[in-house]
N, C-alpha and C positions, 0 to 999 in steps of 0.2 A: 045795442050800440055800445062799444067799449069806450070808456072815458079815457082821454089822453092824460098821462101823468104830467104834473107840473115839473118844470126844470128850474133848478136853482143854479145860477152861474156864480162861480167863486173865483177869487184870485188868491194864490198861495204866496206867502212871503217867507222864504227860507227853503232852500233846496237840499238841505242835508238829510240826515237820518230821519228826523221827525217829519220833514216834508214828504218823504217817501212813505212813511208810516201813515200819515193823514190821507194822502191820495189813495193808498191802498184801501183804507177804511171807507173813503168816499165811494169806492167802486162796489162796496157791499151794502150801501144804504138802500133801504126799501121804502116804497111809498112816494118817493120823488126821484127824479133824475138829477144827478149832480154833474154839472159841466164845469170843468176847469178851463177858464179862458186865459189865465195868466199864471206864470211862475216867475217870481222876482227873487233874485239873489244877488249879493255883491260879486259873486263869481259867475260871469256870463256863461261859461262853458257848463258849469254845474246846473244852472237854470235851464239851459237848452236841453241838456241830457235828461233831466227829470221831466220836463215838458214833453219831450219826445216819448219817453217811456210810458207815460200815462195818457197820452193823447191830448194834452193841453194845447190850446191854439197858439199861444205866444210865450216868449221868454224875454225878460228884460232885467237890467240892473237899476232901472229908474222906477221907483215906487209910484211916481206920479202918472206913468203910463197906465198902470192898473187903476189907480184911484180916479183918474179922469174918464175912465171907460163907463158909460152909463149902463152897459149890460151887466157889469159886475155888481152883484147884490151883496155879497159877503166876502170879507177878507179873513183868511185863515193865517194866523201868525205863528210861525214855528221857528223863530230866530233865537239868538242868544238872549237870555232873560233880561239883560240890561237894556235891550231895545224894545221890549214889549210895550211899555207904557207909551213911549213916543209914537210908535207905529199905530197902536190902538187909537190914540187921540187923533192922529191924522186921518185914519179910516172913518172915525165917527164924524169928524168935520167934513169929510167928503160924502157923507150920507150913506155909509155902508154899515151893514151888520158886521159884527166882529166875533170871530172865534179866536181864542188865545190859548196857546199851550202853557202848561204850568212851568215854572211859577209865574204868576201874574206880574209881580213886582218884587222888589227887595231893596236892600241897601247895597249899592255898588260903589266902588272907589270914587271918591270925589277929589278934586284938586286940593292939595294940602294934607290929605290923609296919609298917615304913616302906616306902612304895612307891618305885620298883618292886622288888617282893620278890625278883625274880631276881637283883638286884644287891646287895640289902641284907640278905637273910636267908641265913645260912650254909647251904650245901648239906647239911651234916651234919644240921642241924635239920630240913630238908625231908625228907631220907631217913628219919630216925627217925620222923617223923610218918607217912610212907607205910608203913613197916614195921609200925608200931603198927596202922594201919587194916587191913592185910593179915592180921596175926595175929588181930585181933578177928573179921574175916570168916571166916577159916579155922576158928576155934573155933566160931563160930555155925553154919557149914555142918556140921561134924562133930557138934555137939550135936543139930542138927535132923534129921539123916539125910536131908535133902532135896538135890535136885540144884542146883548152881550152874552156870549156863550164861552164858558171856561172849560178847556179841554183837560180834565183831570181823569185819567184812566185808572188810577189806583183803586178807586171805589168799585171797579168791576173785576178785580182779580178774584179767582175762585175762593181763596181763603177769607176774603172780606165778604163776598156774596153769601 
């Protein structure tokens, strides 16, 4: 008797280049079936087009549609880096596993910053903001009991391997 493979149901946040890249990678996963139930993007047409291309069930501009779906086990975040922390925190609070594209976090322009921030904002201020984000994420992961998976593909390039 052949054992049926487990299916992992995901929701993808971000329908740009990296979203397409991740869904393509999901189609090559072995050992489990990956089902994309939702694609969320601020651009509804882009979300719908990517969902259709990869056979995902739904497209939305509202992340709560995805986070409130009990079938979604994991949220794959492939948005602009300045949104990663907030989306990951929402996903953990909704009881989802999280996959997050690089970079996880960073220092992004804050109200009152003078550009270019790399020359005008003290490095200590940037570091403190980064550490605060990481501590908040760590606490959310621990409280949720869910997996946090960081999507860093650089370690797999042939010259590194």
